[in-house]
C-alpha positions in Angstrom: 16.5 -3.6 -40.1 16.7 -0.5 -38.1 13.2 -1.2 -36.5 14.3 -4.6 -35.6 17.6 -3.3 -33.9 15.5 -0.5 -32.1 13.1 -3.2 -30.6 15.9 -5.5 -29.4 17.1 -2.6 -27.7 14.1 -1.6 -25.8 13.3 -5.0 -24.9 16.7 -5.4 -23.7 16.5 -2.2 -21.7 13.2 -3.3 -20.2 14.3 -6.5 -19.3 17.2 -5.0 -17.1 15.1 -2.5 -15.6 12.7 -5.4 -14.6 15.5 -7.2 -13.1 16.6 -4.4 -11.3 13.3 -3.8 -9.6 12.7 -7.5 -9.1 15.8 -7.7 -7.0 15.5 -7.4 -3.2 16.4 -4.2 -1.6 18.6 -4.4 1.7 17.9 -1.6 4.6 21.2 -1.3 6.2 21.9 0.6 9.1 25.5 1.4 10.2 26.9 2.0 13.8 26.4 5.6 13.5 22.6 4.8 13.1 22.4 6.2 9.3 20.3 4.1 7.0 21.0 2.9 3.4 19.4 1.1 0.7 21.0 -1.0 -1.2 20.5 -4.1 -3.9 23.4 -6.1 -2.4 23.4 -7.5 1.2 24.9 -4.7 4.0 28.3 -5.4 4.8 29.5 -7.6 7.6 29.6 -5.0 10.2 25.9 -3.9 9.6 24.6 -7.7 9.3 22.5 -7.3 12.4 20.7 -4.5 11.2 20.3 -6.0 7.9 16.4 -6.4 6.7 15.1 -7.4 3.3 12.5 -5.1 1.7 9.8 -6.3 -0.5 10.3 -5.7 -4.0 8.7 -3.1 -6.0 6.3 -5.4 -7.4 5.5 -6.9 -4.0 4.8 -3.4 -2.5 2.6 -2.6 -5.7 0.6 -5.6 -5.2 0.1 -4.9 -1.6 -1.1 -1.2 -2.7 -3.6 -2.4 -4.8 -5.1 -4.6 -2.2 -5.4 -1.8 0.1 -7.1 0.5 -2.5 -9.5 -2.1 -3.3 -10.2 -2.5 0.6 -10.5 1.4 0.7 -13.0 1.5 -2.2 -15.4 -1.1 -0.2 -14.9 0.8 2.8 -15.9 4.0 1.2 -18.8 2.2 -0.4 -19.9 0.8 2.9 -19.9 4.4 4.4 -21.6 5.7 1.5 -24.5 3.3 1.2 -25.1 3.7 5.2 -27.5 6.4 5.5 -29.8 4.6 2.9 -29.4 1.5 5.0 -30.3 3.3 8.1 -33.4 5.0 6.7 -34.7 1.6 5.4 -34.1 0.0 8.7 -35.9 3.0 10.7 -38.7 2.7 8.3 -39.1 -1.0 9.3 -38.9 -0.2 13.0 -41.9 1.0 14.8 -40.9 1.2 18.2 -39.1 4.8 19.3 -36.8 2.3 21.7 -36.1 0.4 18.3 -35.4 3.4 16.3 -33.1 5.0 19.0 -31.3 1.4 18.8 -30.7 1.2 15.2 -29.7 4.8 15.1 -26.7 4.2 17.8 -26.1 0.8 15.8 -25.3 2.8 12.7 -23.4 5.5 14.4 -21.1 3.2 15.8 -20.8 1.4 12.7 -20.1 4.6 10.8 -17.5 5.2 13.5 -15.8 1.7 12.9 -15.6 2.4 9.1 -14.1 5.7 9.7 -11.4 4.4 11.9 -10.7 1.4 9.4 -10.5 4.1 6.3 -8.0 6.2 8.4 -6.0 3.1 9.3 -5.9 1.7 5.3 -4.9 5.6 4.3 -2.0 5.5 6.9 -0.9 2.0 6.0 -1.2 3.2 2.1 0.8 6.0 2.8 3.6 3.9 4.5 3.5 1.7 1.5 4.0 4.5 -0.8 6.8 5.9 1.1 8.5 2.8 1.0 8.2 2.4 -2.8 9.7 5.8 -3.3 12.4 5.0 -1.1 13.0 2.0 -3.2 12.4 3.8 -6.7 15.0 6.9 -5.2 17.7 4.3 -4.8 17.6 2.6 -8.2 20.1 3.1 -10.6 17.8 2.5 -13.2 16.1 5.9 -12.7 19.5 7.7 -12.3 
């Protein structure tokens, strides 16, 4: 009987935590410009600054998608030298070889730029998730 009570208590606790994390978080800015986060809508005086933020679950899904894109870009960047070498071996003319090298160099730069953008986006998403968790009553 004690085990059943313990399991019931755990289920109740986790369902409360899930409900709290699934609820919307509102970002409110008061007249002094201070930003606060709340699970309830902003007071009337801050209504114009009210912005509904995504839930923790929504942010975690977005982070997973960003991580997958980062992995694909890193894999493409890793495979780039081998692909370039194969194309260089296939091209006989020196002019063609220069074009292949320039093309791969530009592609490498594009991949690095994309990787940088994705990592910046991931960092912003993580900061938002941390802000949501720090405002959560479940963890305090």
